[in-house]
Structures are given as C-alpha cells and as structure tokens.
N, C-alpha and C positions, 0 to 999 in steps of 0.2 A: 583787713588782712587776716588771713587764718593763721592759727598758732597751734602748736602741739605742746601738751604740758606733759613733762616726764615727771612722774612722782615715784619716790622711793616708798616700796611696801616693807612692811616688818621691822621699821624703825622701833628699836627698844627690844627687839627679840635676842640679839647677841651683840656683845661689844664689837665684834669685827664688822657686823652690818653697820653699826653706828660710825665706826671709823670710815668705812667706805661712803657713807652719806656725807661725813664732814668733808672728806677730800673731793667729792664731787661738787659741793657747794663752793669750797675754796677755788676749784678749777673753773667755776662758772657753767658746770654742765647741769646743775640741779638747784630747784628753788623750792620744791616742797617734798614732804614726807609724811606718812601716816604712821603714828605711834601706836604701839601695843601696850596698853596699860597693864597687862599681865605678863609681859615679856620678862625674861630672866635679867635683861639689861635695861630696863625701864628707867631706873633712876639716872644712870649715866646718859641715856638718850634725852631725858628732861633737862639735865644740866647742859648738854650740848645745845639743845634748842634754845635755852635762855641766853646762852653766850654767843649764838649765831643768829642775829636778827635778819639776815638775808633768807633765812629758811622758814618758810611757812609750814606750820605742822597741824595736821587734822588727826581725827581718830581712826584707828584701825579696829573695827568690831571684830572680835573673834567669837564665833557662835558655835564652831564645831571643832572636836579633836585637840582641845587645848585644856589648860587649867583656868577655871574661872578666878576672878579677882575676889568675889565673895566667898565666904565659907560654903562649901557644898550643901551643908544642912539648910542653908537659907533658901537654895534653888534646887530642891531635890528632883523635881520633874525635868530638869535641864541636863542632869549629870548621870554618869554611870555609878555603879556601886564603888568604883575606885575614886570618885570625886572629880572626874574630868568630863568635859562636854562630850556629848555623843559623838561617834566617830565620823558620821557624815550626815547629810541633810535629807537622806531618804527616809 
C-alpha cells in the first residue's frame, strides 16, 4: 500500500511553529518534523520532541540565508560580512 508522509518543516524556527506541530501530532495529523538547530525556538522544539514520543524528528539543514550555529569566524567562506549564510544558492 502506498502512503504519503506529511513532514513539518522549520520545527524550532519559532514557538508558534512548534505549537502548531504539537497540535498536529496531538490531533493525529502529523508524525514527523525536521528541526532547525539554528532556529530561534530550537530549545523549545527539542523539549517538545522529548516529551512527544509519537513525533519522529529529523534534521533541517539550513545552508542559505540564515544564521549559522558555528561562529562565523570558523566558516568564513560560507558566510557574508554580517555573519549570515549566503543569501541564495547561485
């Protein structure tokens, strides 16, 4: 039987996104999300993931137009002068 997997993206980006993921899991609409380690609400998302065993969590790799987790000085070829990832992939 074919199945479709609905995955919540940007888990950890904002607390409102995290709450929406939590609600969707509680209502049986969602079973997976990808967490953004550099997201502003990462700690909240990590706590939610621990207390929600029905939620499978993968990693959301952010490689453009965001703040890196590492200090920009450690990855100078990947960031702009402002310390953010390059604005696009071109």
